[in-house]
GUTIMI-850824 format. One record per residue (C-alpha): residue number from 0; residue in three letters; y negated, z negated, x. Coordinates in Angstrom, 2 decimals, decimal comma, padded with zeros to 5 digits. Each point is the difference from the previous one (the first is absolute). Layout:
! GUTIMI-850824
{nr=NUM&rest=ala&y=Y&z=Z&x=X}
...
***
This chain:
! GUTIMI-850824
{nr=0&rest=met&y=003,89&z=-012,85&x=010,47}
{nr=1&rest=lys&y=002,06&z=-002,44&x=002,96}
{nr=2&rest=leu&y=000,49&z=001,06&x=003,38}
{nr=3&rest=ser&y=003,30&z=-000,26&x=-000,31}
{nr=4&rest=asp&y=-000,53&z=002,65&x=-003,29}
{nr=5&rest=lys&y=-002,23&z=002,72&x=002,35}
{nr=6&rest=ile&y=002,86&z=-000,19&x=002,53}
{nr=7&rest=arg&y=002,90&z=000,74&x=-002,81}
{nr=8&rest=tyr&y=-002,97&z=003,02&x=-001,70}
{nr=9&rest=leu&y=-000,03&z=001,34&x=003,27}
{nr=10&rest=arg&y=003,63&z=-000,07&x=001,69}
{nr=11&rest=glu&y=000,74&z=001,87&x=-003,51}
{nr=12&rest=val&y=-003,97&z=002,53&x=000,22}
{nr=13&rest=glu&y=001,82&z=000,65&x=003,40}
{nr=14&rest=gly&y=003,15&z=000,81&x=-001,16}
{nr=15&rest=ser&y=-001,35&z=001,94&x=-002,52}
{nr=16&rest=leu&y=-002,37&z=002,26&x=002,72}
{nr=17&rest=arg&y=002,72&z=000,74&x=002,46}
{nr=18&rest=gly&y=002,84&z=001,41&x=-002,89}
{nr=19&rest=leu&y=002,29&z=-003,26&x=-000,82}
{nr=20&rest=gly&y=-000,88&z=000,53&x=-003,65}
{nr=21&rest=arg&y=-000,03&z=-004,15&x=000,67}
{nr=22&rest=ala&y=-001,28&z=-002,85&x=002,08}
{nr=23&rest=met&y=001,09&z=-000,16&x=003,67}
{nr=24&rest=thr&y=001,50&z=-002,78&x=000,46}
{nr=25&rest=gln&y=-000,71&z=-003,30&x=002,61}
{nr=26&rest=gln&y=002,16&z=001,38&x=002,83}
{nr=27&rest=glu&y=-001,21&z=003,63&x=-000,81}
{nr=28&rest=leu&y=-003,98&z=-001,21&x=000,33}
{nr=29&rest=leu&y=000,87&z=-001,88&x=002,66}
{nr=30&rest=arg&y=001,98&z=002,99&x=001,99}
{nr=31&rest=ala&y=-002,98&z=002,29&x=-000,78}
{nr=32&rest=ile&y=-002,91&z=-002,59&x=001,25}
{nr=33&rest=ala&y=001,94&z=-000,27&x=003,07}
{nr=34&rest=asp&y=000,56&z=003,88&x=000,79}
{nr=35&rest=glu&y=-003,56&z=001,37&x=-000,95}
{nr=36&rest=met&y=-001,91&z=-002,80&x=001,16}
{nr=37&rest=asp&y=001,91&z=-001,86&x=002,51}
{nr=38&rest=gln&y=-000,45&z=-003,35&x=-000,70}
{nr=39&rest=pro&y=003,34&z=-001,54&x=-001,94}
{nr=40&rest=leu&y=000,03&z=-002,51&x=-002,56}
{nr=41&rest=ser&y=002,55&z=-002,45&x=-000,51}
{nr=42&rest=gln&y=002,07&z=000,11&x=-003,81}
{nr=43&rest=ser&y=-000,19&z=-003,61&x=000,10}
{nr=44&rest=tyr&y=-003,85&z=000,09&x=000,04}
{nr=45&rest=leu&y=-000,27&z=002,89&x=-002,62}
{nr=46&rest=ser&y=002,39&z=-001,98&x=-002,55}
{nr=47&rest=gln&y=-002,30&z=-003,00&x=001,00}
{nr=48&rest=ile&y=-003,02&z=001,93&x=-001,38}
{nr=49&rest=glu&y=001,27&z=002,41&x=-003,74}
{nr=50&rest=ser&y=001,85&z=-003,45&x=-001,04}
{nr=51&rest=gly&y=-002,95&z=-002,62&x=000,20}
{nr=52&rest=ala&y=000,59&z=-002,03&x=002,40}
{nr=53&rest=arg&y=-002,26&z=001,32&x=003,20}
{nr=54&rest=pro&y=-003,15&z=000,74&x=-002,81}
{nr=55&rest=his&y=-002,20&z=001,08&x=003,35}
{nr=56&rest=leu&y=000,22&z=002,32&x=002,68}
{nr=57&rest=thr&y=-001,01&z=-000,28&x=003,87}
{nr=58&rest=asn&y=-003,14&z=002,17&x=000,95}
{nr=59&rest=thr&y=002,23&z=001,87&x=001,92}
{nr=60&rest=thr&y=002,80&z=000,43&x=-003,36}
{nr=61&rest=arg&y=-003,10&z=000,86&x=-002,06}
{nr=62&rest=leu&y=-000,93&z=003,72&x=002,32}
{nr=63&rest=leu&y=003,44&z=000,65&x=000,94}
{nr=64&rest=leu&y=000,72&z=000,30&x=-003,77}
{nr=65&rest=ala&y=-002,88&z=001,38&x=-001,63}
{nr=66&rest=lys&y=-000,57&z=002,22&x=002,97}
{nr=67&rest=phe&y=004,01&z=001,36&x=-001,23}
{nr=68&rest=phe&y=-001,06&z=000,54&x=-003,17}
{nr=69&rest=lys&y=-003,20&z=001,40&x=000,04}
{nr=70&rest=val&y=-001,60&z=-003,15&x=-001,74}
{nr=71&rest=his&y=-003,19&z=-002,06&x=000,93}
{nr=72&rest=pro&y=000,84&z=-002,96&x=001,44}
{nr=73&rest=gly&y=-001,87&z=-002,47&x=-002,31}
{nr=74&rest=tyr&y=002,55&z=001,80&x=-002,65}
{nr=75&rest=leu&y=003,23&z=-002,24&x=001,16}
{nr=76&rest=val&y=-001,01&z=-003,56&x=-001,19}
{nr=77&rest=asp&y=000,20&z=-001,67&x=-003,14}
{nr=78&rest=asp&y=-002,20&z=001,55&x=-002,89}
{nr=79&rest=pro&y=-002,41&z=-003,39&x=-001,16}
{nr=80&rest=glu&y=000,08&z=-001,60&x=-003,20}
{nr=81&rest=gly&y=-002,71&z=003,10&x=-002,41}
{nr=82&rest=tyr&y=000,57&z=003,00&x=002,51}
{nr=83&rest=his&y=-001,04&z=003,31&x=-000,99}
{nr=84&rest=ala&y=000,91&z=002,93&x=002,22}
{nr=85&rest=glu&y=-003,37&z=001,61&x=-000,81}
{nr=86&rest=leu&y=-001,58&z=-003,56&x=001,67}
{nr=87&rest=leu&y=000,53&z=001,65&x=004,05}
{nr=88&rest=ser&y=-003,17&z=000,05&x=000,71}
{nr=89&rest=asp&y=001,07&z=-000,25&x=003,97}
{nr=90&rest=leu&y=002,37&z=002,68&x=000,64}
{nr=91&rest=gly&y=-001,88&z=003,46&x=000,44}
{nr=92&rest=leu&y=000,64&z=002,23&x=-003,32}
{nr=93&rest=glu&y=003,45&z=001,84&x=002,50}
{nr=94&rest=asp&y=001,63&z=-003,15&x=-000,45}
{nr=95&rest=lys&y=-001,61&z=-001,23&x=-003,53}
{nr=96&rest=leu&y=001,06&z=003,99&x=-001,00}
{nr=97&rest=asp&y=003,63&z=-000,32&x=001,60}
{nr=98&rest=leu&y=000,61&z=-003,95&x=-002,18}
{nr=99&rest=trp&y=-000,85&z=002,41&x=-003,30}
{nr=100&rest=leu&y=002,21&z=002,38&x=000,29}
{nr=101&rest=ile&y=002,60&z=-002,46&x=001,11}
{nr=102&rest=gly&y=-000,76&z=-002,15&x=-003,10}
{nr=103&rest=gly&y=-000,31&z=003,39&x=-001,95}
{nr=104&rest=ala&y=003,45&z=000,66&x=000,93}
{nr=105&rest=glu&y=001,84&z=-003,26&x=-000,88}
{nr=106&rest=arg&y=-001,60&z=000,10&x=-003,66}
{nr=107&rest=phe&y=001,23&z=004,05&x=-000,35}
{nr=108&rest=arg&y=003,62&z=-001,18&x=000,95}
{nr=109&rest=arg&y=001,19&z=001,36&x=-002,52}
{nr=110&rest=asp&y=-000,62&z=003,75&x=000,94}
{nr=111&rest=pro&y=001,41&z=-000,17&x=003,27}
{nr=112&rest=glu&y=-001,63&z=003,32&x=001,08}
{nr=113&rest=leu&y=-003,45&z=-001,28&x=-000,42}
{nr=114&rest=arg&y=000,23&z=-003,40&x=001,59}
{nr=115&rest=arg&y=002,34&z=002,38&x=002,51}
{nr=116&rest=ala&y=-004,14&z=002,33&x=000,40}
{nr=117&rest=leu&y=-001,57&z=-003,20&x=-000,09}
{nr=118&rest=leu&y=001,88&z=-002,29&x=002,90}
{nr=119&rest=ala&y=-000,43&z=003,90&x=002,44}
{nr=120&rest=val&y=-003,33&z=000,43&x=-000,66}
{nr=121&rest=ala&y=-001,01&z=-004,08&x=000,89}
{nr=122&rest=lys&y=002,77&z=000,38&x=003,09}
{nr=123&rest=his&y=-002,02&z=003,04&x=001,00}
{nr=124&rest=thr&y=-002,15&z=-001,07&x=003,51}
{nr=125&rest=asp&y=-003,15&z=001,56&x=-002,88}
{nr=126&rest=ser&y=000,57&z=-000,66&x=-002,83}
{nr=127&rest=arg&y=-003,08&z=000,42&x=-000,96}
{nr=128&rest=cys&y=-000,19&z=003,77&x=001,15}
{nr=129&rest=cys&y=002,94&z=000,72&x=-001,89}
{nr=130&rest=leu&y=-001,61&z=-001,18&x=-003,34}
{nr=131&rest=leu&y=-003,32&z=002,60&x=000,86}
{nr=132&rest=leu&y=002,61&z=002,59&x=001,49}
{nr=133&rest=leu&y=002,06&z=-000,55&x=-004,38}
{nr=134&rest=glu&y=-003,85&z=000,41&x=-001,49}
{nr=135&rest=ser&y=-000,68&z=003,27&x=001,71}
{nr=136&rest=ile&y=004,02&z=000,95&x=-000,36}
{nr=137&rest=leu&y=-001,01&z=-000,25&x=-003,68}
{nr=138&rest=glu&y=-003,48&z=001,71&x=000,49}
{nr=139&rest=thr&y=001,64&z=003,14&x=000,79}
{nr=140&rest=pro&y=001,11&z=002,16&x=-003,24}
{nr=141&rest=gln&y=003,31&z=-000,05&x=000,21}
{nr=142&rest=leu&y=000,44&z=-000,63&x=003,66}
{nr=143&rest=ala&y=001,94&z=-003,69&x=-001,17}
{nr=144&rest=glu&y=002,25&z=002,63&x=-002,19}
{nr=145&rest=arg&y=000,94&z=002,60&x=003,01}
{nr=146&rest=leu&y=000,66&z=-003,48&x=001,96}
{nr=147&rest=leu&y=001,95&z=-001,43&x=-002,11}
{nr=148&rest=glu&y=001,97&z=003,75&x=-000,55}
{nr=149&rest=val&y=000,35&z=000,01&x=004,33}
{nr=150&rest=leu&y=000,77&z=-003,38&x=000,36}
{nr=151&rest=arg&y=002,06&z=-001,32&x=-003,02}
{nr=152&rest=pro&y=001,25&z=003,36&x=-001,48}
{nr=153&rest=gly&y=002,01&z=000,06&x=-003,90}
{nr=154&rest=ala&y=-002,04&z=-003,31&x=-000,07}
{nr=155&rest=gly&y=-002,12&z=001,68&x=-003,53}
{nr=156&rest=thr&y=-003,58&z=-001,37&x=-000,09}
{nr=157&rest=leu&y=-002,10&z=-002,40&x=001,79}
{nr=158&rest=cys&y=000,16&z=-002,53&x=-002,06}
{nr=159&rest=pro&y=001,81&z=-000,04&x=-004,02}
{nr=160&rest=pro&y=-000,63&z=-002,98&x=-001,75}
{nr=161&rest=pro&y=001,79&z=-002,96&x=000,58}
{nr=162&rest=his&y=000,64&z=-000,39&x=-003,64}
{nr=163&rest=pro&y=-000,35&z=003,18&x=-002,45}
{nr=164&rest=his&y=-000,07&z=-002,49&x=-003,00}
{nr=165&rest=leu&y=-002,92&z=-001,06&x=001,16}
{nr=166&rest=val&y=-002,16&z=003,57&x=-000,18}
{nr=167&rest=ala&y=-002,11&z=001,32&x=-003,13}
{nr=168&rest=lys&y=001,52&z=002,84&x=-001,54}
{nr=169&rest=pro&y=-002,73&z=002,60&x=-000,67}
{nr=170&rest=ser&y=000,48&z=000,43&x=-004,10}
{nr=171&rest=ala&y=001,51&z=003,23&x=-000,86}
{nr=172&rest=ser&y=-002,21&z=000,15&x=-003,04}
{nr=173&rest=leu&y=-003,44&z=-001,55&x=-001,29}
{nr=174&rest=ser&y=000,59&z=-002,18&x=-002,59}
{nr=175&rest=thr&y=-002,05&z=001,66&x=-003,61}
{nr=176&rest=pro&y=-003,08&z=-002,00&x=000,32}
{nr=177&rest=ala&y=-000,52&z=000,98&x=003,81}
{nr=178&rest=lys&y=000,62&z=004,02&x=-001,42}
{nr=179&rest=lys&y=-002,88&z=-000,64&x=-003,16}
{nr=180&rest=ala&y=-002,04&z=-001,33&x=003,35}
{nr=181&rest=ala&y=000,92&z=002,58&x=001,84}
{nr=182&rest=lys&y=-001,30&z=002,51&x=-002,02}
{nr=183&rest=thr&y=-003,47&z=-001,38&x=-001,67}
{nr=184&rest=pro&y=-002,16&z=000,84&x=002,61}
{nr=185&rest=glu&y=001,41&z=004,04&x=000,08}
{nr=186&rest=lys&y=-000,45&z=-001,37&x=-004,38}
{nr=187&rest=ile&y=-003,94&z=-000,70&x=001,16}
{nr=188&rest=ser&y=-000,47&z=002,96&x=001,76}
{nr=189&rest=arg&y=001,22&z=002,34&x=-002,59}
{nr=190&rest=ala&y=-002,16&z=-001,84&x=-002,67}
{nr=191&rest=ser&y=-002,65&z=000,32&x=002,17}
{nr=192&rest=gln&y=000,22&z=003,86&x=000,55}
{nr=193&rest=gly&y=000,35&z=000,20&x=-004,33}
{nr=194&rest=ala&y=-003,13&z=-002,19&x=-000,26}
{nr=195&rest=lys&y=-001,77&z=001,95&x=002,47}
{nr=196&rest=arg&y=001,10&z=003,62&x=-002,31}
***
């Protein structure tokens, strides 16, 4: 992925996390950076980055954008040829986890709720702790269902299958060979009792 694509993608993620339901515009991004980071960035510079006219960021801009988007500064470069996301050995566990979650959110774009949930975990200051908390919730009997009732009233079951037709239906009755097989142990038992008499 090119740096220009990453910046556009991060604008989309940020817009989703801020409840816009769309990517932040360049102007919205620049205003947010100026307001929240107290460090302005010019429209022309951002446009050059996103168009690919400027393929590299200055170190100052890279650190500013990384801090704003809450990503590792090393993410804000072009991926080398043959790059694989799992080969991020120089990043810490938290950074790897966040990038993995962001990548997962990108793969599940067609499921907006799941995508939003993955991005929310990735943007949290301690995403590892969020996942460990989720594990604890799921391992506590009925806690997930009770929390769902409180946090999302009327949502129904916790995780209804997205495609009901993919779930195997139990057969209503056994086939004739299966019925015979089911009765076989009983017949054997009766036969052995008759032989004993």
